[in-house]
C-alpha positions, 0 to 999 in steps of 0.5 A: 186303533187309537185315535188323536185327541180332539183338542190337538186338531191343530198343531204347530208346523213350519212349511212353505208355499214356495221355493225360495231362500229361508224367508219363505219358512213360516211358523203357522197352525195347520191341521193335526193329521190322522194316520191312514192304513200303514201309518203312525202319528208321531208325536215329535220330540226332534227333528234335525237340519240336513243339507237335503232339506235346504236343496229341497225348500231352494227348488234344486231338487224340484225334478227329481223329488217334486213336493206338494206345496205348502211342504213341512220340511224335516226327514229325521224324528224322534217322537212318541206314538200317539195313534196308529193307522189300520193294519199296523202293529208293533207300535203301541201308543206311547211307544218312543220311536225314531225314523228316517221319513220319507224325503218328498213327504211332509216332514217333522218340522211340526208337532205332529207327523205321519210316518210309514210304520215301516221306517220306524225303530223303536228307541231302547232306553238309555238314547236321549230322545232329543239327540235321537232325531240326529242320527236317522239319515246321517247314520245310514248314510254312513252305514249303507255307504261303507257296508253295503256299497263299499263291503268293508272288511276287517283290516281293510283300509278306507278313506273317509273324505268330509270326515268333519261332518255329520255323516263322516263321523258315523263312518270314521266310527263305524270303520273303526269299530269294523277292525278297518285301517281309517284314514280321514280328511278333516280340517284343523277345527275337526280334527281332535273330535275325528281322532277322537271317534277313531281315525288311524291317520288324519289328512288336513285338506286346508294344507295339502290336496287330499290326493297327494297327502293321503297314503293309498291305495285304499280297499274302500274311498268313501267321497261325503264332501262337495269335490270338483270333478278333477278332485273326484277323479284325484280321490278315485285314483287312491282307490286300490285295483279291484276296490270300491270308490263310493260317492255321496256327493260328485261322481268321478268325470271318468271312470277309474279303471283298474276294477275299480267300482264306482258307487253313487249312492243315495241314502234309503230308509231302513228301520232294522238298520236304524234300530241296530244303530240305536242299540249301539247308542244305548250300549254305549258303543256309539256316540251321537254328535249333536252341535246345538239344540234349537227350538222349532220357531228358529228353524227358518234362522237355522236354514239361514245359517246354513245357506251362508256355511255359518252352521257348524256341526249338526243341529237339532231342532226340538 
């Protein structure tokens, strides 16, 4: 067991002491935590912004996911192991890691973070350690949606609604690599990128309602965009008889019937799956999309931009 050095007994972290808008986020000095049983202390290279961070900060999820305040946001992490707690094996000091942290635990918007050892994956050579922080939450969401819940197979037809977003980009890549026929919805600014990621057909949702323009039926329909109950029902109607409708956002207001399975999913941490995704990145077969890299001190500004819908693409916080 290694111990964090004394000179680093304090660290910088962005925290909030109460729920509210982006102004509640403050960069301050806090004690560097020490790992307990089953925990690893990670010196943070980067984290990334996720919409869930803003929802937690605003208090929208406080009943479902109560936080210990003051709270450090940031569920994605990449970094270097500096100390391990009792009973932890498989991680040596200096190992480069990435992970998806428990959503209501203190996060990685800090110089150090405590992580349960079981959520961490070793970072292979060939993966940029900063960009790696953009992958865990969104990459795992797309993987679990398509393959755990959707049971997608080669030759099937899949519709990815919201392909221009961070999760959608990975869903398009995975589905294409699984030899599925991919129809994706995207706005004009995302069309070229989504096509390059492997979409066979693209529906411009700004021009025509998706349910009218998409040529169904689809074996798997993946809804990643915030939709009204009516729009969600229309999407679900595009699912083939006996197919699967998976939503990471709004569930259908009415059951589609016809043997269609409806899944409302929430992502979970899975180090084995994340290891597989990082291996693909290292091999050059999976692309990590990063729109912007920002220093930790600018995290309140990142949240403000997200709240005003000015944040485009995946932002990594270094």
